[in-house]
C-alpha positions as CSV (number, residue, x, y, z in Angstrom):
1,X,107.9,-39.1,19.1
2,X,106.6,-39.6,15.6
3,X,103.8,-37.0,15.9
4,X,106.3,-34.5,17.3
5,X,108.7,-35.0,14.4
6,X,105.7,-34.8,12.0
7,X,104.4,-31.6,13.6
8,X,107.9,-29.9,13.3
9,X,108.9,-31.3,10.0
10,X,105.9,-30.6,7.9
11,X,105.9,-26.8,8.4
12,X,109.7,-26.8,8.0
13,X,109.4,-28.7,4.8
14,X,106.5,-26.5,3.5
15,X,108.5,-23.2,4.3
16,X,111.8,-24.5,2.7
17,X,109.5,-25.5,-0.4
18,X,107.9,-22.1,-0.5
19,X,111.3,-20.4,-0.2
20,X,112.7,-22.5,-3.1
21,X,109.6,-22.0,-5.2
22,X,109.9,-18.2,-4.7
23,X,113.7,-18.1,-5.5
24,X,113.4,-20.0,-8.6
25,X,110.0,-19.3,-10.3
26,X,109.7,-15.9,-8.8
27,X,113.0,-14.7,-10.3
28,X,112.0,-16.0,-13.7
29,X,108.7,-14.0,-13.5
30,X,110.5,-11.0,-12.2
31,X,113.1,-11.0,-15.1
32,X,110.2,-11.4,-17.6
33,X,108.6,-8.2,-16.0
34,X,111.9,-6.5,-16.5
35,X,112.8,-6.2,-12.9
36,X,115.8,-7.3,-10.8
37,X,115.4,-9.5,-7.8
38,X,117.5,-8.5,-4.7
39,X,117.0,-10.1,-1.2
40,X,114.2,-12.0,-2.4
41,X,112.2,-8.8,-3.5
42,X,111.5,-8.1,-7.3
43,X,112.4,-4.5,-8.0
44,X,110.9,-2.9,-11.1
45,X,111.5,0.6,-12.5
46,X,108.1,2.1,-12.9
Protein backbone atom coordinates (compact mmCIF):
# COMPACT_ATOMS: atom_id res chain seq x y z
CA UNK A 1 0.00 0.00 0.00
CA UNK A 2 2.84 2.38 0.82
CA UNK A 3 4.50 1.97 -2.58
CA UNK A 4 1.18 2.65 -4.32
CA UNK A 5 0.64 5.86 -2.36
CA UNK A 6 4.23 6.89 -3.07
CA UNK A 7 3.81 6.10 -6.76
CA UNK A 8 0.74 8.36 -6.93
CA UNK A 9 1.65 11.12 -4.47
CA UNK A 10 5.13 11.95 -5.77
CA UNK A 11 3.99 12.84 -9.34
CA UNK A 12 0.95 14.71 -7.97
CA UNK A 13 3.15 16.70 -5.59
CA UNK A 14 5.65 17.42 -8.36
CA UNK A 15 2.87 18.57 -10.69
CA UNK A 16 1.31 20.79 -8.02
CA UNK A 17 4.72 22.23 -7.15
CA UNK A 18 5.41 22.96 -10.81
CA UNK A 19 2.07 24.68 -11.27
CA UNK A 20 2.67 26.79 -8.14
CA UNK A 21 6.17 27.70 -9.37
CA UNK A 22 4.83 28.76 -12.77
CA UNK A 23 1.96 30.78 -11.30
CA UNK A 24 4.15 32.74 -8.87
CA UNK A 25 7.63 33.12 -10.37
CA UNK A 26 6.36 32.93 -13.94
CA UNK A 27 4.01 35.87 -13.42
CA UNK A 28 6.84 37.93 -11.89
CA UNK A 29 9.06 37.28 -14.89
CA UNK A 30 6.17 37.99 -17.24
CA UNK A 31 5.49 41.35 -15.59
CA UNK A 32 9.18 42.28 -15.83
CA UNK A 33 9.06 41.54 -19.56
CA UNK A 34 6.10 43.91 -19.90
CA UNK A 35 3.54 41.20 -20.50
CA UNK A 36 0.27 40.14 -18.96
CA UNK A 37 -0.44 36.61 -17.76
CA UNK A 38 -3.83 35.14 -18.64
CA UNK A 39 -4.82 31.51 -18.14
CA UNK A 40 -1.23 30.64 -17.24
CA UNK A 41 0.19 32.02 -20.50
CA UNK A 42 2.40 35.10 -20.67
CA UNK A 43 1.18 37.46 -23.39
CA UNK A 44 3.53 40.18 -24.59
CA UNK A 45 2.84 42.80 -27.21
CA UNK A 46 5.67 42.47 -29.70
